[in-house]
N, C-alpha and C positions, 0 to 999 in steps of 0.2 A: 773347184771341188770343195764341198762342204766338209766340216771337221768331223762330224759323226760318221764312223765307219760301221758297216753292218756285215756280219758274217752269218752263214748258214752251215750247219753240220748235218749230214745224213749218213745212214749206214749202208744203204743199198747202192749197188753199182748199176743204176739205171736212172734215167731222167725223172726227177720229181718236178713235174710241170708247174705245180703250185708254187714251189720255191723259186723256180726259174722265172715265172711271170712276175712275182714280187720283186726279185732282183732287178729285172728289166725296168719296172716302173720306178724303182728307187734310183737306178742309174740315170734314167731320163730326167730325173729331178735333181741331179747334181751330187748324189751320194756315191761313195765308193763301196762296192760290195765284193764279197768273196764267198764262193760256194765250195765246200770241201766234203769229201767222203772220208769217214773215220779211218785213219791209219795210225801207225805208231807215232809218226811225227806231227799229227794234226794239231795237238794241243800246244806244242811248242810253237808251231806256226801261228796259231791264234794269239799266243802271248806276244809274238813279234808284230803281228798285224795291229794289235791294240784296238779291237772293235769296241764301239759304244753299246752295240746291241748284238746278241747272238740269238738266232732263231732256229727252231726245230719244227718239223712237220711230223705229227705223231698219229699213227694208226693204232687202233686198239690191238694190243699184242706187242707193240713197240715201246710201251710206256716205261718198262723196266730199263730198257737200253737208254732211253732219253734221260732217266734219272741218273744212271751210272755215268753217262757222258757229261752231264752237268757237273757231277762231283769231280770228274777228271779235269774238266775245264776250270772249275774254281781252284782245284789243287795246283794247276799250272800257273796260277797267279793272274788269270784274266778277271777283270773287275766289271765286265759288261753287264748290262741289263739282260735278263733271260726272258724270252717270249716263246711260247709254244702254241702252235696252231694245228690244223688238220682235224680229221674226223674224231679222234679220241678226245682232243681238247674241246671240240665243239659240243660233244654230248656228255662229256665228263669233266666240266670245268673245275670240279672239286679237287682235281689233281694239284691245283695251285696251293691248296691249304697245307699240304704236308711235304712239299718239295721246294727247293730253292729257286722258285720261279717268280718273276716279278709281274708278268702279265700273260694272259691267255687270249688268243684270237679265235673267235667263233665265227664260222662261215667264211666268206671270201676275204682274202687277206691283202689284196693289192693296195687299196686306198686306206685301210686301217693302219697298215704298216707304214705307209708314207706319212700319215698324220702323226703317228707315234714318233717316227724319226725326226720330223720337223719340230715336234714339241721338244724333244731332247736337244736338238740343235739350238733352239732358242733358250734353253735353260729353264723351261717352264716345268711346273709340277702338276699339270692337269690330270684328272682321272675321269674325264667325261667323253672319251673317244668311243664312238660307236663301234660295236663288234668286240671291244676289249673288256676283259675282266682284270682288275688290278688288285694286288695285295698291298695294303697300306697299314701303317701302325694302328689305325682305328678299325681295321677289319677289311673284309673283301667287298669290293665295289663292282657290281655288274652293270653294264650298259646295254641298251637296246641295240638290235642289229640295224645296220644301215641298209638302204635299198641295194638289191643286187645290181651288178654291172649289166645294164640292159643292152648295150651295144658292144659286143666282144671285139668288133673291129677297131674300137678306139684304143684297145690295149696294144702296147708294143709286143713284138714277138718275144717268146721266152728267151732268156739270156743263157745261151749255151756256151759262153766263152770259157767255162770251166773245163770243157773238153781239152783245152790247150795245156792243162795241168795233169791230165791223165791220158797217157798214150793209148791205153786200152780202149777208152771211150772215143778218142779222136780217130783211131784207126778202125774201130768197129763200125761198119757201115749199116748197122741195124738201128733205126731211129724211131722214136715214139712221138706222136703228134696227137692233137685233139682238135676236133672241128666244132665242138659245142659243149654246153654244160647243162646238166639236169636231165631228168627222166620223168615222163608224165605218169608212170605207172605207180601202183601202191603196194608193191610186194612187202609183206610184213617183216621179212628178214633183212631188208636192205635199208641203208641210211637215207636213201634219196627221199622217200616220203616223209621221214622224220625231219629232214633238213628243210623240205618244202614247208612243212607246218611251222618250223622254227622261224623261217624267213617271212611267214605270213602266207596263208592259203591264197590270198589275192595277188601275190607277187608273180611276176612273169619268171617262172622258175626255169623253164626250158628255153634255152637261147642257142642260136647257131651263128657261127661266123659265116661271112659270105664265101662262096667258092673262090672268088678272086683273091681274097685275103689269105685263105688256106694255101692256095697255089703259090702265092708270093712267098710265104714262109718256107714252103718246100723247096722252092728254087733257091732261096737264100741259104738254107742249110746244105743243099746239094752242092752249091758252088763253093762253100767254105770248107766243108768237111767230107762231102760225098755221101751218097745214099745208095745202098744196095737193096734194102727192103725196109718197109714201113709197117708199124703197128699203130693204127688209129685206136686210141683207148677210150673213145666215147662210149657211154653206157649203151647207146642205141643208135648206131651209125645209119641204119636203114629206115629211120623214122619217117623221113620225107622223101617221097618219090621224085618230087621236083628238084630237090637238092641233088639226089643221085643222078638224075638225068644230066644236069649241067656239069656235075663233078666228073662223070664218066667221060664226057667229051673233052673237057679241058685237061684232066689228069692224063688221059691217054696221049694227048698232043704234046704236053709240056713236061711231064714227069716220067711216065711209062715205066714204073718199077712195081714189082709184086708187093702186095700189102695184105694185112690181116685186119678184120673188123669184129666188133661185138654187135649182135643183133638179137631180136626176138623171133622165135619160130613163126609166130602169127604174122610177121611182117615180110616173111621171105616168100613172096609170090614170084611168078615167072618174070614179070617185068623188072622188078628190083634185082633179081638174081642175074638177069641178062645184062643189066648195067654194071653189076659187079664183075661179071666175067669179061665184058668188053674192056674194062679199065684195068684189068690185071689182078683182081683179088685172088689170092692164093688160099686163104683160110678164113672161114666164118666161125665165130664162137657164139653159141647160144645155150641158154639154160633149159635143161629138162627138169632138174632138181630132184624129182621123184617119179617113179613109175606108177604111183597111185594117183590117178587123176583127181580124186576127191581131196587128198592131202595137198596136192599142188594148188588147187583152186580154193579150197575152203580154209586151210591152215596158212598156206603161204600167200594166198590171194594173187597168184600169178596169172590166173585167167587165161590159160592156154590148154587146149585139148590135145589128147593123144593124136588125133587125126591131123592136127596142124603140125605137130612135130614130125610125124611120118611123112607128110606131104613135103615139108621143107627139106627133109633129108633126101627124098627122091629127086627133087628139083636140083639140089646142089650136086648130087651125083650125075644127073643128066648134063649139067653144064661143066662138070669136071672140077668143081671146087671142093676141097676137103673141108671137113668141119670138126670142131671140138665141141663136146658137150660138157656142161658143168652140172654136177650132181651132188646131192647132200645125203649123208647117212646120219641117222640119229635124230630124226625129226620128232616132235612131240607125239607120244603114244605110238611111235613106229614099231612094228613088229619085224622080226627077222625076215619073214616072207615078203613084207613090203619092201625091204631093202633089196632082196633078190629080184623083185619086180623092176626096180630101177636098173639093175644090171641087165635084166631081160630086154627092156626096151632099147637099150644101147646095142645089144646083140642083134635085135630085130632090124634096126635101121642101119646097121653097119657103121657105127661111129668110128671115124678115123683116129681121133684122139680123145678118148674118154678121160675126164678129169673128175675126181671125187674128193670131197672134203667131209670132215665131220661137222655136224651142226654147231655153229657158234652163235651165242646169244649176245649181241652187242648192245650195250646200254643205249637207250634212246629209241631203239626200234620197237615196233608194236609187238613182235613176237616175244621179245624180252619181257615186256610188261605182262603179257598173257602167261608166259611160263612162270614168272615169279608168283602170279596170283594162283596158278594151278599147282604150285609146289613141285614143278618139274626140275627146277634148279635147286641145288642143295642150299640149306639155310645159311651155311657158312661160306657161301659163294663170295669171292672177292674178284673184282674186275681184273686184278693182276693175274688171276688164274688163266685168263685167256691168253693163249700163245699162238702157235701156228694154226693153219686151217685144218691140220691133220691130227690134232690131239684134242681130247675133251675129258677133263678130269672132274667136272663138277655136275654132271647129269645124274639124276636119281633113277632113271629107268632100270627096272629089274634086269633087263636083257642087254644092258649097255656093253657088257663084255663081248657078247656074241656080235653085236652091231659093230664094235671096233674091229673084230676079226674079219667080218664081211668087208669092211672098209679096206683092210689090208689086202684082200684078194680081189677087190672090185675092178681095178684096171686090168689085171691079168685075165680074169674071167670074162670081162666085157669084150676083150679082143679074141680070146681063145676059149670057146664054149666047152671044149672037151675037158677043161680043168674043173668045170663046175661041180661034178659029183664029189670029187675029193675035197674041193674047197668047202663045200657045204658040210662035209663030215668034220673037217678040221675046225671050222668056225664054231661048230656046235659043241665039239668035244673037249676043246682046250681053252685055257685062259689066254688073254692077250699076252704076247711074249715077243722077245727080241727077234726071233726067227721070222715071225709073221710080219713084223715091222720092216725087216730087211727086204722081204718080198715086195712090200709096197714101195719102198725106196727105189729098188731096182726097176719096178714097173714104171714108177713116176719118172725116173731118169730116162728111160727109153722113150716115154712120151715127150719129154723135153728135147731129146735128140731128134725125134721125128719132127717136132715143131720147128726146129732150126733148119730142117731140110739137109741135115748132116754137113753143113758148111762149117769149116774150122772156126772162123771168127764167131759164128753164132753158137757153136758148141761151147766155146770158152765162156761166152756170155751166159749161156744156159747153165753151165756148171756153176758159175758164181751164184746165179739165181737159185739153183737147186740147193746148194750148200747153205744159203741164207734162209730158205723157206722150210726145209725139212727139219 
């Protein structure tokens, strides 16, 4: 075992597959690692572990927590190098300038972290590692990105051994997996297109593990910790019909557990849905985003028509698969009636689990750049103002208060149309307030419960997720 120990700290009670993959690569190369979820004793445990590196994965909205965690870590006496990766660090590497962070990892982290750990193990002081940004006495050093991992099957399975330290995770048979990386579409609000451009437009951005490799991991986790239900967190699980055909057969034979996937409505044809049904898919999640087709396709560049959404919903209902729709309130230049149209299309297709967020402008995305140029975002905007999906304090639309109220009623009215007249009146007549937010929280919690299928272990998991996100 090598001398340099590496620890990772996260706040959420679910698998962060990026961290777990990095941990696995490090372990395969002789390093001791430890993955911990922040609790009261976490920092004392870190002090006893004496890591040489402590890593964080940071999404935009989590940066304040990362900063506070690093302060607690340093305050406990840990003298490790601090490295931060994840989407926020990738698109906002400037966070290294004002935080006690030694390095930023942009893009994929497995081999960058391995090279960083090997460098420290050898006692070297290099600052030329691809994907990493370093803070040095002479200033900030940015390095180019390395090629993406082209063959995902070459990576070891994510390191889930931290389950053994958390009974809740070890006994909760709901597991998260991923079969591929990347998405070929260019939605302006999503980091995928921005990351593709960052990695080089010529790079092979969309990659898929082989079905056999995925099934082997599922069998491994099932035999060690058990599996009751699976969520495949790929951005677009139904992209390849050939993959689905092979997956359906082998998954049914060897795993045969209910599962959830993400998809695009325009890919949900009858052949694909039949493969999902045959292999036990319980829930499909797809984005509507807005009920105005022109906003969806011209502003968000989703390139999905209303008819495709309606047809996908009909086919899913025909095959008995429930679906969750993701929707956004507060789009650029959106009027109140536009937001009600988003609710209306969910009513029309009978969405089982409607999910609504307020528009978030993430640094690095195309819609962020356009909003800044158009003055939609306040001049005093700070990236730290971005919090959860459900709040937005920095938009300049004149009707933002009414849009926030519509968001508060969105889930309730999507499911129960008869509430719409009074919801319309309340949304227009009152300022956003705690009572309206409570209605949203209760509605969201009910969606969370339905998503768990009302199983006790899943309800507890969902409750933790709910408390973290709201």
